[in-house]
C-alpha positions as CSV (number, residue, x, y, z in Angstrom):
1,M,22.6,128.4,66.9
2,L,22.9,132.0,66.1
3,M,26.6,132.8,66.0
4,S,26.7,136.5,66.8
5,R,29.2,139.0,67.9
6,A,32.0,137.4,69.8
7,L,33.7,138.0,73.2
8,C,37.3,137.4,72.1
9,R,39.8,137.3,74.8
10,S,42.8,136.2,72.7
11,W,41.7,137.0,69.2
12,L,43.4,140.3,68.8
13,P,46.9,139.2,69.9
14,Q,46.7,136.2,67.6
15,V,45.7,138.3,64.6
16,A,48.4,140.8,65.4
17,R,51.0,138.1,65.5
18,R,49.8,136.5,62.3
19,C,49.1,139.6,60.2
20,H,51.6,142.1,61.8
21,A,48.8,144.7,62.1
22,N,47.0,146.2,65.0
23,V,43.4,145.8,64.0
24,N,40.3,146.0,66.3
25,L,38.4,142.8,65.5
26,P,34.7,142.4,66.3
27,V,33.7,140.2,69.2
28,L,31.6,137.1,68.9
29,R,29.0,135.2,70.9
30,I,27.1,132.0,70.3
31,N,23.4,132.0,71.0
32,S,21.9,128.6,71.5
33,G,18.3,129.5,71.4
34,H,15.3,128.5,69.4
35,P,16.2,126.6,66.3
36,A,14.7,129.3,64.1
37,A,17.4,131.6,65.3
38,R,20.2,129.5,64.0
39,S,22.2,130.9,61.0
40,C,20.9,128.6,58.4
41,R,20.7,127.8,54.7
42,Q,17.0,127.1,54.6
43,I,15.9,124.1,52.6
44,H,12.6,123.9,50.9
45,S,11.3,121.4,48.4
46,N,9.1,121.8,45.4
47,R,6.1,119.7,44.5
48,K,7.1,119.8,40.9
49,Q,10.7,118.8,40.8
50,S,11.1,119.0,37.0
51,S,11.1,122.8,37.1
52,N,11.7,125.7,39.5
53,L,8.2,127.1,39.2
54,K,6.2,127.5,42.4
55,P,2.7,128.7,43.4
56,T,2.0,132.4,42.7
57,T,2.1,133.3,46.4
58,G,3.8,132.2,49.6
59,E,7.1,130.8,50.6
60,P,8.7,127.8,48.8
61,V,6.8,124.8,50.0
62,A,7.6,121.2,51.1
63,A,8.0,118.5,48.5
64,E,7.4,114.9,47.8
65,Q,10.0,112.4,48.8
66,N,12.2,110.1,46.7
67,T,12.5,112.4,43.8
68,P,15.5,111.4,41.6
69,V,18.0,113.9,40.5
70,P,19.1,113.7,36.8
71,V,22.7,112.5,36.4
72,N,23.3,115.3,33.8
73,N,22.4,117.9,36.4
74,V,24.9,116.5,38.9
75,I,27.6,116.6,36.2
76,K,26.7,120.2,35.3
77,A,26.8,121.1,39.0
78,V,30.3,119.6,39.5
79,A,31.6,121.2,36.3
80,F,30.1,124.6,37.2
81,T,31.6,124.5,40.7
82,G,35.1,123.8,39.3
83,A,34.9,126.5,36.6
84,F,33.4,129.0,39.0
85,T,36.0,128.5,41.7
86,V,38.9,128.8,39.2
87,G,37.3,131.9,37.8
88,C,36.8,133.4,41.3
89,F,40.5,133.0,42.2
90,A,41.7,134.1,38.8
91,G,39.5,137.2,39.0
92,A,40.7,137.9,42.6
93,T,44.3,137.7,41.4
94,I,43.6,140.3,38.6
95,L,41.7,142.5,41.0
96,E,44.6,142.4,43.5
97,Y,47.0,143.5,40.7
98,E,44.7,146.3,39.6
99,N,44.1,147.5,43.2
100,T,47.8,147.5,43.9
101,R,48.6,149.4,40.7
102,S,45.9,152.0,41.4
103,L,47.2,152.5,44.9
104,I,50.8,153.0,43.6
105,L,49.6,155.5,41.0
106,E,47.5,157.4,43.5
107,K,50.4,157.7,45.9
108,A,52.6,159.0,43.0
109,R,50.0,161.6,42.1
110,Q,49.7,162.7,45.7
111,A,53.4,163.1,46.0
112,R,53.6,165.1,42.8
113,F,50.5,167.3,43.1
114,G,50.0,167.3,46.8
115,W,50.0,171.1,46.9
116,W,47.1,171.2,44.5
117,Q,45.0,168.7,46.4
118,S,45.5,170.5,49.7
119,R,43.6,173.6,48.5
120,S,41.1,175.0,50.9
121,L,37.7,173.4,51.0
122,A,36.1,176.7,49.9
123,D,37.6,176.2,46.5
124,R,35.8,172.9,46.0
125,D,32.2,172.5,44.8
126,Y,29.4,170.9,46.8
127,W,29.4,167.5,45.0
128,T,33.2,167.2,45.2
129,Q,33.0,167.8,48.9
130,I,30.3,165.1,49.3
131,K,32.4,162.6,47.4
132,Q,35.4,163.4,49.7
133,D,33.2,162.9,52.8
134,I,31.9,159.6,51.5
135,R,35.4,158.4,50.7
136,R,36.7,159.4,54.1
137,H,33.9,157.5,55.7
138,W,34.6,154.5,53.6
139,D,38.3,154.6,54.4
140,S,37.5,154.7,58.1
141,L,35.6,151.3,57.9
142,T,37.3,148.1,59.0
143,P,38.4,145.6,56.3
144,G,35.5,143.4,57.4
145,D,33.0,146.1,57.1
146,K,34.2,147.0,53.6
147,M,33.6,143.4,52.5
148,F,30.4,143.0,54.4
149,A,28.6,146.1,53.1
150,P,28.4,145.2,49.4
151,I,27.4,141.6,50.3
152,L,24.7,142.9,52.6
153,L,23.4,145.1,49.8
154,C,23.2,142.2,47.4
155,N,21.3,140.2,49.9
156,L,18.9,143.1,50.6
157,V,18.2,143.5,46.9
158,A,17.4,139.8,46.5
159,F,15.2,139.9,49.6
160,A,13.3,142.9,48.2
161,M,12.9,141.1,44.9
162,W,11.1,138.2,46.7
163,R,8.4,140.8,47.7
164,V,7.6,141.7,44.0
165,P,4.8,139.3,42.8
166,A,5.8,139.6,39.2
167,L,9.3,138.3,40.0
168,K,8.3,135.2,42.0
169,S,8.7,132.9,39.1
170,T,12.1,134.3,38.3
171,M,13.2,134.2,41.9
172,I,12.3,130.5,42.2
173,T,14.1,129.7,38.9
174,Y,17.3,131.5,39.5
175,F,17.5,132.3,43.3
176,T,16.8,128.9,44.7
177,S,19.1,125.9,44.2
178,N,17.2,122.8,43.1
179,P,19.2,119.9,41.5
180,A,16.1,118.5,39.8
181,A,15.3,121.8,38.1
182,K,15.9,122.7,34.4
183,V,18.2,125.5,35.4
184,V,20.9,124.2,37.7
185,C,24.2,126.1,37.5
186,W,23.7,129.8,38.2
187,P,21.1,129.2,40.9
188,M,23.9,127.5,42.9
189,F,25.5,130.9,43.0
190,L,22.6,133.3,43.1
191,S,20.8,131.3,45.9
192,T,23.7,132.2,48.2
193,F,22.4,135.8,48.2
194,S,18.7,134.8,48.5
195,H,16.6,134.9,51.7
196,Y,12.9,134.6,51.7
197,S,12.3,135.4,55.4
198,A,13.5,138.5,57.3
199,M,14.6,136.3,60.2
200,H,16.7,134.1,58.0
201,L,18.3,137.2,56.4
202,F,19.0,138.9,59.8
203,A,20.5,135.8,61.3
204,N,22.9,135.1,58.4
205,M,24.0,138.7,58.1
206,Y,24.5,139.1,61.8
207,V,26.7,136.0,61.9
208,M,28.7,137.1,58.8
209,H,29.3,140.6,60.3
210,S,30.6,138.9,63.5
211,F,33.3,136.9,61.6
212,A,34.0,139.1,58.6
213,N,36.6,141.3,60.0
214,A,38.7,138.5,61.4
215,A,38.6,136.7,58.1
216,A,39.2,139.9,56.0
217,V,42.3,140.9,58.1
218,S,43.7,137.4,57.8
219,L,42.9,136.8,54.1
220,G,42.9,140.3,52.5
221,K,40.0,141.6,50.6
222,E,40.7,139.9,47.3
223,Q,41.3,136.5,48.8
224,F,38.3,137.0,51.1
225,L,36.0,137.7,48.1
226,A,37.3,134.6,46.2
227,V,36.9,132.3,49.2
228,Y,33.4,133.6,50.1
229,L,32.0,133.3,46.5
230,S,33.5,130.0,45.7
231,A,32.5,128.6,49.1
232,G,28.9,129.5,48.5
233,V,28.9,127.5,45.2
234,F,30.8,124.6,46.8
235,S,28.3,124.4,49.6
236,S,25.5,124.4,47.0
237,L,27.3,121.5,45.3
238,M,27.4,119.5,48.6
239,S,23.7,120.1,48.9
240,V,23.2,118.9,45.3
241,L,25.3,115.7,45.8
242,Y,23.4,114.9,49.0
243,K,20.0,115.3,47.4
244,A,21.1,113.2,44.5
245,A,22.4,110.5,46.7
246,T,19.2,110.4,48.8
247,S,16.8,111.1,45.9
248,Q,15.3,113.9,47.8
249,A,15.5,116.9,45.5
250,G,14.2,120.2,46.8
251,M,14.9,123.9,46.8
252,S,17.5,125.5,49.0
253,L,18.5,129.2,49.5
254,G,20.5,131.2,51.9
255,A,24.1,132.5,52.6
256,S,24.9,130.2,55.5
257,G,27.0,127.7,53.5
258,A,29.4,130.5,52.6
259,I,29.2,132.0,56.1
260,M,30.0,128.6,57.6
261,T,33.2,128.7,55.6
262,L,34.2,132.0,57.2
263,L,33.2,130.7,60.6
264,A,35.2,127.5,60.2
265,Y,38.2,129.3,58.7
266,V,38.4,131.8,61.7
267,C,37.8,129.1,64.3
268,T,40.5,126.9,62.7
269,Q,43.0,129.8,62.4
270,Y,42.4,130.9,66.0
271,P,41.1,127.8,67.9
272,D,42.0,129.1,71.3
273,T,39.9,132.2,71.0
274,Q,37.3,132.3,73.8
275,L,33.7,132.5,72.7
276,S,30.6,133.0,74.8
277,I,26.9,132.2,74.5
278,L,24.5,135.1,74.0
279,F,22.7,136.0,77.3
280,L,25.2,133.7,79.1
281,P,28.5,135.7,78.9
282,A,30.0,133.9,81.9
283,L,29.9,130.6,79.9
284,T,32.9,130.5,77.6
285,F,34.5,127.9,75.4
286,S,37.2,127.8,72.7
287,A,36.5,128.5,69.0
288,G,37.9,125.1,68.2
289,A,35.3,123.4,70.4
290,G,32.5,125.5,69.0
291,I,33.1,124.6,65.3
292,K,33.4,120.9,66.3
293,V,30.0,121.1,67.9
294,L,28.4,122.9,65.0
295,M,29.8,120.4,62.5
296,G,28.7,117.6,64.7
297,I,25.1,118.9,64.6
298,D,25.2,119.2,60.9
299,F,26.8,115.8,60.4
300,A,24.0,114.3,62.5
301,G,21.5,116.2,60.4
302,V,22.9,114.7,57.3
303,M,23.0,111.2,58.6
304,L,19.5,111.3,60.2
305,G,17.9,113.2,57.4
306,W,16.8,116.3,59.3
307,K,14.9,118.6,57.0
308,F,14.7,122.0,58.7
309,F,18.1,123.2,57.6
310,D,20.3,122.2,54.6
311,H,22.8,120.4,56.8
312,A,24.8,119.2,53.8
313,A,25.4,122.7,52.6
314,H,26.4,123.8,56.1
315,L,28.8,120.9,56.5
316,G,30.3,121.5,53.0
317,G,30.9,125.1,53.8
318,A,32.6,124.2,57.1
319,M,34.8,121.7,55.3
320,F,35.8,124.3,52.8
321,G,36.7,126.7,55.5
322,I,38.9,124.2,57.4
323,F,40.5,123.2,54.1
324,W,41.4,126.8,53.3
325,A,42.7,127.5,56.8
326,T,45.0,124.5,56.4
327,Y,46.1,124.7,52.7
328,G,44.9,128.1,51.5
329,A,48.2,129.9,52.0
330,Q,50.1,127.5,49.8
331,I,47.3,127.6,47.1
332,W,47.1,131.4,47.1
333,A,50.8,131.7,46.7
334,K,50.6,129.9,43.4
335,R,48.8,133.0,41.9
336,I,52.2,134.6,41.3
337,G,52.5,133.0,37.9
338,L,49.2,134.4,36.9
339,L,50.1,137.8,38.3
340,N,53.3,137.9,36.2
341,Y,51.5,136.7,33.1
342,Y,48.8,139.4,33.5
343,H,51.5,142.0,34.2
344,D,53.3,141.1,30.9
345,L,50.0,141.1,29.0
346,R,49.0,144.5,30.3
347,R,52.4,146.0,29.6
348,T,52.2,144.6,26.0
349,K,48.8,146.2,25.4
350,Q,50.1,149.5,26.7
351,K,52.9,149.5,24.1
């Protein structure tokens, strides 16, 4: 199903009550059309499971069955996921500190030198004016669009790299996640920005844009970034564990594991929001029911061994989103200790 822009009848009041802010959120729909339209983390398998290399042309291809996954690769994947997740949230905490500090200093400069900054536009050069226009446009974007834009850019760059023949080998090695490959860890992260087909890219980015603003308003940009990046790696880990358990190693790529986290988070936070199906706007249902149906489909895909999508990654991403909606506030509050430590460390260096 392609989760697209939503028709939210009760979303805005809920966000206003929770976040104490009047923010216009995007609206969502659900399109239950052809399976190829569903936001997916595509799964492909490699005929040679011992490496990431592929034929010189064409899309990653289907694989032989019953290919065992080395235990060392599973251990590496688990360790990498833990370290990467801790690093993401520690980095987000430091980024929050630096952003807050920069904002305070900027406000102080404006209060002190406001008369200088309010000079006529005629006194400014051409490039300074362009910078100001770009900044004004950026400031006018919603929180979700500010988070979506750089992620979209990264995905577009990876998509373009797939079109360069000389980079095919590199893309297969580092931008597809394969638990039987020699390189296991970083592909778990990089593959979440990788899409081979234009339809796959469009579907995932369309879904992400639909839910990004609601998630960004609720989480804040630093927490949003940490959740999105760590969720992408966690969903890759779930795919690795599933392939190891079923001895069916193969290549996976796509952002939908991380996007399922955003979707599940928003639907869990605002379960009474009314969603509608694309082309059938009169048919509405709650967000809580929608995420249960999606997870049910992915659970069936895992149990029945469906191969078209990486259902284990989808299910892992949804589980991460529900977990964070339930316990994320308590976990995020524990960053205060790191904030104080970083503040003292920064003040010591300044002395």
